[in-house]
N, C-alpha and C positions, 0 to 999 in steps of 0.2 A: 598406346593408348589401351589399348583392348586386341592382344593379339590374335586373339578370337575372331577378328573381324577378315581377317585376309585381305588387307587395304593394301595397293600398289605402293611402292615405296624406292624412288630413286637412289642413288649413289650420294656420300656425301662432298661435298664441293672442295678439294685440296687448299682452295684460295682462302675461302671464307668460312670451310668448317660448316655451314651449314648444309642443310638438307634439300635439293632440287626439287622444282615442282614436276610433278607427274599427274596431278589430276589435272582433270580439260572439262568437267563439268562438273555443279556444286549437285550433290545430294544429300540424301539426310538420311543418319542412317540412328535406329533404334539400339541405343546399350540397355537391352534385357528391360528389368523394372527400372531403371535406376534414371531414364531420360533418353536425349536426342543430342548428337551432332550433326554439324551441317561441317561435309568435307568441302573446302570449298578451292577452288582455283587460282594460284596467284595471290595469295592474302597474305599479306608479310608486316601490315602494322593496322594497328584499329587509331582511331580518335576521339584520344581523351581529356579533350578539354573541357570540356563538362565537369571530370570527375574531379572532386577539392582533393587538393594535394596529399592531405590527411587519409585519405580514403585511396589512395593507389595501392599501398603495400598490401590491401585483403584483395586486391583482384589480383593478386601472385597469389594461387592454389598452394603453394610450399611453404608459405608464410603463414599461413593464416591460422593454425595451429600452435605456430610458436610465438605470435607476439602476444598473446594474453598473459606471458609467462616472463616476457620484459621486465626489467628492477622500474624501468623509468616510463609513464603511460606517451611519453611525447617522444622516444624512442625512435631517432634516424636509422640504429640497425646500422649504422657507421663507426661509431669510437665510444659510446658508451658502455660502460661498465655494466654489468650484470643482463646484458643483450642475449636474452633467447635463440634471436637468430643468429647471432654470431655465432654462439654455442652450437646449432645446429650446424651451421656451417664447418665448425671446426671439426664435428663428429662424421663430417660429410653427407647428412639431411638432405641438406639444400646445397646446389650448387654455387657458385662462388660468382658464377656469370649472372645467376638470378641478382644477386643483390647489390651486381656492378647493372645492372638494368634499372632494376626500382632507385637507384642514385641517380643515373643520366634518366628515369624519369621526372623527378622531383627538382631537376636542374633545369632540364629543359621544358617542362609541360608536356612531351610530346612521347609518346610509346612506339611512334614511327622512330625516333632518333634515340633512342635507346636499346632499340632491336638493333640496331648497327652495332651495339657493344656487346650484343651477346655471340 
């Protein structure tokens, strides 16, 4: 996020390839003039049940700049010709695991389930 914050980080699990939690209390961190972020212990999922399926993709910041350039406004970013997100993945600007997470979100309606595939 911001290496200058010097946040404590743990090792990556060889089993899950995910980071291990090291945060023990919630901390509000100022990001210069850009806002704030909260470092919270043990948060791996969020309830997105109230987010319309058509808006889920916009909550993945890596996708936001590419989505407007997709050929079709209802692009699912999985199989369409002219998909700017797929192009960004091919050019390694977006991680393929992010596209798998969105696909899982749309299928299950749960970011919790989607994160298991990341």
